[in-house]
N, C-alpha and C positions, 0 to 999 in steps of 0.2 A: 095689896100684898107687898110685903117688903122684899126687895131683892137682896140676895147675899152680897155683902160688901166685898168688892174685889180688892185683891192685894195689889197695891200700886207698884209698878216697876221702879227700880231704884233711881231711875233718871226722870221720873215724872213727879210733879208737885201739883197741889191744888192751890190755885190763887184766884180769889174772888169767885169761888164756886166753880171755877173752870179748871180742867186738866191742862197742864202745860208741861212741855219737855224742859228739863233743866239744862242750862248751858254748862257743859262739863268744864270747859276752860275757865268759865267764870267761877265755878265752884272750887276749882283747884288752882286759882290764880297764883297764890304764893308758891305752890309746888312748881308751876310752869316757869315762874320767874327764876326760881332757884335752879331748875334743870337747865334753863336756857343759859344762865350765867356759867354753870359748870361746863355745859357743852362748848360755849365760846372759849372758855379757858383751855379746855382740852384741845379744841381745834387750833387755838393760837399757839399752845405749847407744842403741839405736833408740828405746826408750820415752822415755828422757830427752830425746833430740833432738826427738822428737815433742811431748813436753810443753812443751819450751822454745819450739818453733815455734808451738804453738797458744796458749801463754800470753803470749807477747811481743806488744807492739803492732807494727803494721806499721812497717817501717823508713822513718820519715819523715826523709828526708835534709835537709829544710829546718828540722827542729826544732833541729838543732845549728848552724845557720848564723846568724851574727850579722847582723841586718839593718843595712845601712849607714845611719848617721844622716844626715838631710838637711843639706846645707851651710847654715850659718847665713846669714841675710840680711846682705848687706854693710852696713856702717855708712854712712848717707847722707853724701855729701860736702858739706861746708860751705865756701862760698867767701866770702872777705873782700876788701873794697876795700883796695887798697894805699894809697889816699889817706887814708881815715878809719878803716880797720880794722873798719868795720861789715860785718855780713853782707849779702851781695848775692845776687841770684837765681841766677846761673850764672857759669861761667868767663869767658864773653865780656865780662861787665861788668868783670872784674878787669883786662882789658887795654885797654879802650876809652880813647880819647884824653882826656887831662887838658887843661883849658882854664883859663887865668888871665885875669881881667878886672880892669882898674884902675877902681875905683869911688871917687868923691870923697866927702868928708865935711864940706864947708863947710856952715854952717847953711842956705844956699839949696839944697843937695842933699838935705836931709832931708825926709821919711823916704826912704831908699833902697829899691831893689827888688832882690831876688835875694841878699840877705845871709843871711837865715835858712836858706834851703835851699842850703847850700854845704858844702864839706868842710873846708877850711883857710883861715883868714883871717890875713894878715900886715898889721899896722898900724904905720905909722911917720909921722913928720913929712915932709910934702912941701915946704912952704915957709912961712915966716912963722909957724910954730907950728901951721899947719893940717895935720891928719892926712889920710891917704889909705889906702885898703885895696887890697891885692892879694888877690883872692878866687879860690880854686881850686875847680874842679868836676870830678867824674868821674861817679859814679852819679846825682848830682842834675842835674835839667834844668829849672830855672825858665824860664818863658816871658816874663819881663820882668826885665831886668838893667840897672841904671844908677843915677844918671848916670855914663857912662863918661868918664874923663879921661886925662891924659897920664902917662907912665911916668918913673921915675927909676932911676939906676944900681943902687941897692941892691935894688930890687924885681926887676930882671933877675938879680942875683946869687942871690936866693932861688928864682926860678922855674926857673933852669937845672937844679936838682937834680931837677925833676919831669918833664923831657922834655915840657913842656907848650906849647901855643899860648899866645900872650899878646895879648889884645885891649886896645887903647888908642887914644888920639887924640894922635899925636905924642909929644913928650917932651923931656927935656933933651938937650943935644948929646952928652954921653958915653953916655947910655942909648941914644939912637938909633943911634949909631955901633956900639955893641955888638950891639943886637938885630937890626940889619940886616947883620951880617957873614956871614950864611949858616949860622951854627951854631944858629939859633933858629927857632921856628915863629911868625914874625911875622904877625899878622893886624890890623895897624894900619888904623884907619878911613880914613886918608888914601888907601890903595890898595885898599880893599875897602868902598867907601861903600854898596854895595847891601845889606850885611849889617847896617847900622845905620840909625837914623832919628832925627829930632828931634821930641820931643814938643811939643805946642802949649800944654800947661798949665804950662810952665816956660820961663824965658827962657835964652838962650845965655849962657855956655857950660855951663849946668847941666841941659841937656835932651837929651843924646844917650843913646839906649837901644839895646838889642839883645835877642834871644831865642835860646834854644837851637835853635829851629827854623832860624833863620838861621845860627847858629854851627856847628851840626852839618853843615849843607849846605856852608858855607864850608870847614870842616875836611876834609870828604870830597872836595871839589873839589881841594884842595891835597894830598890823600893823607895827611892827618894823622888816621888812623883808630885808631891804637893808641898807647899810651905805655908804654915800659919804664923803670921807675925804682924806686928803693928808698925806700919811705915811712918814716914814723916807726915806731919799735918800739912795738907795741901790745899790749894785754892786755885780758882780760875785766874789766868794771867791778865793783868790790866796795865799795859805800858803807860808810863808817866807821860803826860803831855809835854812837860819840860823836864828832861832827865837831869838828875843831880849828881850822877857819877858815871862818866863815860870812859874813863881811863883808869885802870887799876894795876898797881904793882905789888906783887907778893914776894917778900924776901923770906926764903926758907933756909938757904945755906950759902950758895955761891952763884956766880953768874951763869954757870951751866945749868942750874936747877931752879933759879928764880924764875917766876912766871909773870906774864903780863896779859891783861884782857882789854879788848876794845869792845864797847857796847855798840851793837848794830841795831838801830831802831827799827829798820825795815823787817827784821826777823825776830826782834826782841830777844836776841841771844848775845853771847859774849865770845868773840873770837879769841882763842887762847894762843899765846906764844910762850916759848921757853928757850933759854939760852940765846935770846936775841933773834929768834926766827919763829915763823908760824909753826904751831904744833899740829902736825898732820898725821892722820891715820893712813897707813900705806895703801889701803884699798878704798877708803871712803873720803879722804881729803880732810879739809879743815875741821878741827875739833871745836865745837861751839856749844858749850852747855847753856841751859836756860837759867840756872841758878849757880852762883859762885859763893862759897862760904869759906871764911878763914877762921879756924879754931885757934885760939891762943892757948898753948899748952906748956908744960914744964918737961924738959928733957934732961936725962942724966945718962951716964955711962955705967954699966954694971958688968960684973964678971960672971959669965955663965960657962959656956963652952968656948971661952975666949971673951973678949970685951964686946959687949953688945949695947945698943941704944935701948933706953927704957923711957917710954912716954906715958904720961898720966892721962889716959882717955876715959877713966872712970872717975867721976867727981863732977866738978863744974868749973867754969871759967868764962872769960870774955870771948866774944865772937863778933864777926862783921858779916852781914848778909847783903849780897848784891843781887837784885832782881828787878825786872821791869824798868831798868834805867835808874834805879834808886839805891840808896845805901842806908843801912840800919844797924846800929850797934846794939847788940843783944847779949844775953847770957846763955851759954849752953849748959846742959845738965844731963848726966847719965849715971843714975844711982848704982847700977850693977851691970854685970856682963850682959845679962839678958834683957835689960831695959833699953828701950830705944832712946836716942838722943833727942832732947826737946830744946826748944828755943823760946825765951821769954823776953819781953821788952822791959823798959825801966820801971813800969808799973806792975810787972809780974804777969802780964797778959801773954798767952801763947801767941807765937808768931808762925803763920802759915807760909809755906814755900810754894812758888808757882809750879804748875805741873810741867814736868819735863826732866831732862837729864840734869843732875845735880852734882857739882864738883866740890868736894870738901878737902881743904888743905890744912893740915895741922902744922902750925909754925911754932918753933921753940922760942917763946917770949923771953926766956931767961938766957938765950944765946943769941940775941939780936934779931930774931925773927919778927916779922910784922907785916903790915899792909898800909899802903897809902893810896889815895885816889884823887881824881880831879873831876 
């Protein structure tokens, strides 16, 4: 009888008529190799990743972030007076009202008050060879100013460029007609007597005084609280290592009114003398401007309300500037009343003035006026 053939299990083979178990690993050799390699790679990769993870520093995201640098402190703002070019405390000072005061210079008016602490001084002949000063103030506030006297037409022409109040006691016919035409800030003592007073230690007409307590109040009452104008072109002061002009003589009319200046290197200023003696402010002492300018002008005599001096301050002419121990011959120019005076050198370049008090003297070139220096 034949037995039913049995189904062989999948892992059994017949070899030489005998049943033998198949070696599974031998059967799947390639698969085993492939799986072994894959396993090793997986293990190796995991090990490497683990090593990387444990050997690396924690991911500090801030380590690679560039810290923003703090904003630099802003440069401090420096404000300069448009009148003198000098440094002032704040912006408000740069726009406050400019005031011009007419101060006399006859021997009976000396020593004057309020000249040293001022910004710009214009000096010219008022009558009979006697000089008078138009004194301009902005940041300076002296509390005694005088003696105050009358105004002339050429002083009005100078002050027009400064958008300034003008303090005086009357004036020549032409000057009063101009200053009262509504285009000026007229603070004439005739109409504002309360802002002025007469001193008892001098006799009239050399004894009218005022103060900035009174003048500021008067300006505020009239709404004259700010001034918009173009001042002189200014520069930082640089004293010359070797000064070229240390002694200056200005001839304007006669010995009583001619002036002299000595350059003081230590202060970089010019000590002023007149009439052969130091020019002193009664309260503040020696008058020592930073810049001295001599304008060469033409002077004639005209008939108004009597015979008056007439000086051409609108136009152009020669000038000499003394500053920082040096001297420079230039040309001055003032095209109109409201235009500011400018200065140019021989090549036509603008000339800047050192910051500080500036003293301008108009000498009648056609009548022997002039300036010399050493």
